[in-house]
N, C-alpha and C positions, 0 to 999 in steps of 0.2 A: 841797415834796411829793416823795416818793420811793416808787417801787414796785419791790420786789425779789422775785426768785424764791427760795423757800425749800423745804426738804424735811423731811417728818416720817416717821420710821420706823414701819412698821406691824407688827402681830403676825405676819403671814404672811411677813415678811422683805423685802417691797417698801418703796419710799419713795413717799409721796404728795406731789405737788407743789402748792404753794399760793403765792399772791401775798401778800406782806407790804406793805401799803399804809400809808404814814405821811403824815398831813395835819397839819402843825404848827398851822394856824389853825382847824381844825375842832374841834367839841365832842368828837367821838370821834376821837382822834388816830391810833389804829392799828386797822386792819381787816385780817382775814385772809380771803382768797377761795380756797377749795379748787377746783382745776380738774378734778378727777376724772381726773387724769393720773398715771401711775405709772412708776417706773423700778426697775431691779434694781441694788442697791448693789454687788453682786459678780457681774457678768455672767459666765456660764459659757462662752459661745461667741460667735461672730460674729453670730449671729442676735439674741442679747440685747444686744450692743453696738450693733448697728444700730437696734434698738428704742429704746434709750436716747438715741441721737443724734437720731432723728426726734421723739421725745417732747420733748426739750429745745428743739428748733427750734420746735415748736408752742407750747410754753410761752413762749418768748421772743416769738413773734409775738403771743400774747395779751397778754403784759405790755406790749409796745410799743403795742398798740391801746388798752389801758386807760389808759396814760400820755397818749396823744394825746387821748383822750376827756376826761380830766380837765383837760388844758391848754386845750382848746377851750371847755369849760364854764366854766372860771375866767375866761377872757378874752372870753366872750360872742360867739364866732364862730357865729352863728345856724345856718348851713347844716350844721354838724357837731354841733350840740347834740343830746343824747339827747332823744327824744320828737318828733323831726322825722319826720313821716310820709312825707316824700319819700325816706327811706332805702329801700334795696333789700331787700325781704323775702327774696328768694331767696338773696342774699349772706349775710344774717343766719342763715337756715336752714343754709347751708353751714358757717358758723362753729360753730353748735350741733352739727352733724354731726361736725366735726373734733375737737371736745372729747371725743367718744366713741371716738376712734381706738383706745384701748387695750382697749376692750370689744368683742371681735370680733363676737359676735352682734348686740349692740346697734348698733354702728357700721354693720354690713351693712344692718340694717333702715332706719336713718336715711338711709344712702346711697341705698337703693332709692327711698325716698320723695322724696329730692332729685331723682333722675332723673325720677320721675313728675311732680313739680311743674313741671319744665322742659318736659316733653312737653305738659303741660296748658296752660300759658300763656307759656312762654318764660322767659328769664333776667332780663328787665327787668320785675319786678313790684314796685310800691311798696307800702309798708304801707298807704297811703291807699286802695289798690285792694282790699285784703283785707278784705272785709266779709262779711256773712251770705250774700249772693247768690253771691259768689265761692266761698265755702266749700261751699255747696250744689252749685255747679257741679263742684267738685273731687270731692265725694262721688259725683256722677253719673258723672264720668270714671272713678273707681276701680271703680264697679259695672258699667259697661257698655262702657268703652273700653280701659282699661288691660289689658296682657298681661304674662305672665311671660316669662322668657327663652326658654321653649319655645313661646311664642305661645299660651299657654292663658289663659283669663280668670282673674282673681285670685279666690282662695277667700274665703269669708265672713270667715275669721279674718285674712287678709292685709288686707282692706279695713278691718276693725276696728283692726288694729295700725297701719296706715299713717295712717289719719285721726287716730288718737290721737297720733301723733308730731307732726302739724301743730298739734293743740290744745296739746300740751305746749310747743311752740316759741312759740306766741303767749302762753301763760301766762308763759313766761320773759321774753318781750319786755316784758310789763307790769312784771315785777320789775326789768328793766334800764332801765325808763323810756323804752323805744323808742316805746311807745304807752301811752295812758292808759286805753284800754278794750279788752277782749278780745272780739272779735266771735264767737268760737267758743262763747261762753256761750249764744248764741241758736240754735245749730245742734246738734241731737242727733246723736250718733255712731252707728256701726253696732252692731248687737247681736253679741255674741261667739257663734260657732257651736260646737257640740259637737265636740270633736276626736276623730277616729277613729284609734285606735292599734292597728295590726295587729301580731300577734305570732305566734310558733310555740308550740304546745304541746310538752310534753316528748316525746311520741310523734313529733311532726313533726320536732323537732330531731334525735332519734335517726335518723330517716329521711334527713335531709339529710346527716348525717355519713357515711352509707353510700353516698350517691349521688355520681357523678363530676361534677366541675365543670371546665369548659374552662380556667378560670384558677385553678390550685391555690393561689396566694397569696391570691386573693380569698376562696376557701373557708376557708383557715386564719384569715384576719383576721375573717371573719364569725363563725365559730364561737368565736373568742377573744372577740369582743364579746358573744356570747350567754353566755359563761362569766364575764365580768367587768363588763359594762355600760358599757364604754368607748365614747365617741363615735368616729365615723370620724376626725374631725379630730385626736383625741388618739392613736388607733391609728396613723394615718399618720405622725405626727411622733415616735412612740415610739422611743427609742434604748436600747441595751443597758445603759447605766449606770443607767437608771431602773428596771430590773428587778433587785430586790435580795432578799437573804435574811438572816434572823437566826434564832438558836435560839429566841427568845421568840415571834416573829411568824410565822415560816415565810416563805413567798414573798409579796412585796408589790411594788407599783409606787409609786415616789415621783416625782410629775410635777406639772407646772403645767397646769391646764385651759386649753385655748385659748379657750374660750368666755367663762369668767369671770375668767381669769388667777389664780385661787386655787390655792395649792399643796395638793396632795392626797396622802394616803398610802392606797392602795387594796390591801387584802389580796386575794390571788388563790389559787385552789386549785392543788394540785400538778398536777392534770389540765390546767389552763390553762397552767402553766409548761412542762409536758412537750410541749404542743402547739407551742411555739415552737422546739423543737429546740436545737441546739448554740449556745452563747453566742458572739456576735461581738465586735468591738472596741467600746470604750465609746461612741464617738461615732457608731457605725454604726447605721443604721436597722434595727429588728427586722423590719419588713415591707418589704423593698427591692422597688421596682418596683410597689408598690400604687398604683393610680390610680382616680380617680373621673370617670366620664363616662357619657353616655347609652349608649354601647356596653357598658360594664362593667355597667350596670344591666340591660341586656338579657341578658347572660350570667348574671347573678345570678338573674334570673327563669327562665331556661331551666334552670338548675340546680335550682331549686325544683320545676319541672314534672317533671323527671326523678325527683324524690323523691315525686311524686304529690301535690304541694301546688298548689292552684289559687288561693290567696290572692295578692294583689299585694304582694310583699315588696320592700322597699328595704333598704339597708344599715342604716339607722337602726332598722329593725324588730328588729335583733339586741339593741339596748339595751332596747326594749320587752319582748322575750322574757326577758331577764335579770330585769327588774323583776317581771314577772308570775309567773315561775317562783319567784323568791324569796318572794313573798307567798303563792303557792299552796302552797309547801312549808313554810310556817309562820314565816318570818322576819317580825318585827314591822315595821310601817311606818316607825317612826322610824329603825331600823337600815338599812332599804332606802333611805330618804332620804339618809342619810349615805354609803352605798355609791355612790349615783348622783351624789353631789356637789351635791345640790340645796340651795339656800340657804334655801328655805321649804318647810315640810311640805306646804302646799297643792298644790305642784307634783307631789308624789308621790301625793297622794290620787286623782288621775286613775286610777292603776293599781288602787287599792283598789276603785273603781267597777267596773272590769273583772272583778275577782274576785267581787264581789257579784253581778254578772250571771251569772257562771258557776255560782254557788250556786243562783240562781233557776232556771237551765236544768236543773241537776242535780236539783232538787226536783221538776221536772215531767217527768223523763225516763221514769219508770215508766209503762208502758202502762195504759190504762183497764182496770180489773178487772171492770167491769160489775157493780158491787155492787148 
C-alpha cells in the first residue's frame, strides 16, 4: 500500500492537491482523493509562499492520517477502525473544517460552527452521542443561546447555514464509514430567511461623494467599491501591480478573489481609476491604512448621516450598490454576475428581485387621480 501527494494543474493557474492511493491487493488498485486544497505553482510574494507551506503541511497531515487508517483497518486494530462510534465527533468536524482552509469564506463559517459546537457540549463528544435528540438540542442552542462576536443573537440565515454545516459533516462521516447511519436525516433544518440587501441609489451615491468623511481613505475605498463591486477583503489587499491598463481593454484589475481564490480580470472605469490617484510601487497597497472595525463602521454611518441618508449602511453595501446600479442602468444580469465574480447566476438573481420591487414601487408612485 502506498499513499502519495500529487498535484493537478487547473485552468485558473492553481494546482489542486490530491492523494494518489495504491492498493496492490485490492480490486481497484489505484484511487484518487481530491482534498480541495490548492497551491500556487509560481508564488508571487511571501504571502503566497506561506500559503503554499501551510497547505502542504495540511496535505501531509491528511496523507498520514489516511495511511494510518488503512494500516489499522488492514491489521484489524478495532479501536482505530473506521465506523467506531467511540471516535470524537468534534475532532472529526475540526478535520473537515481544516480541509476548507483555502476557501476563506467557507472556512470561516465552518470554524464558527466548530466554536459553537464546543460551546454547546464541549470538546469531548463521541459519534455515539450525536443522535436526533442531540441535534435538536444544538438547533435550540443556535436559535436561543448562541451569540455573534458582538453579543447579538444569530440571524435566521446564520442558524440555517451553521446547522447545514453539521448536517454536511455527518453526511461525509457516512461516506468515510465513521458512522453507518446519519441521524440528521430525522431532524429538519432551519428555513432560510429572506436576505435584506441595503444599497444606495444613484442620487444617494452622488450625495455621499459630496459629504465629508472623517476618514478620507475609508471614503475613497467605499466609493471605489461602489464603482467596481469589489469586496472589502479584495480592496484591502489590492496592490498597485494588480491595477493594469491595455489599449484594447482600458483600465482593469487582475486579482485573486480572497473569498473564492479564483483569478479575476475586472474592467474598471476611468472614473474609478482616477479616484485612486498617483500610482505607487508594485507591491504597495493601494489603500494604505484602511482598517475594518466597529469604530470604522460608526464613522461610515456618520458619513452617511452627513449626506442625509438614514439607511443602515456597511462597507459591503457598496458592492450591493454597484450591482443594483448596473442592473438599473440596463446591464444584463449575466454580465453583472461575471463582474461580481459570482460562480452561479442564482447568487446574482437576488439583485434582480430588488430591481423588480423598484419597478412595482415606480408603477404605484402616481397619485390617485380620483377617476
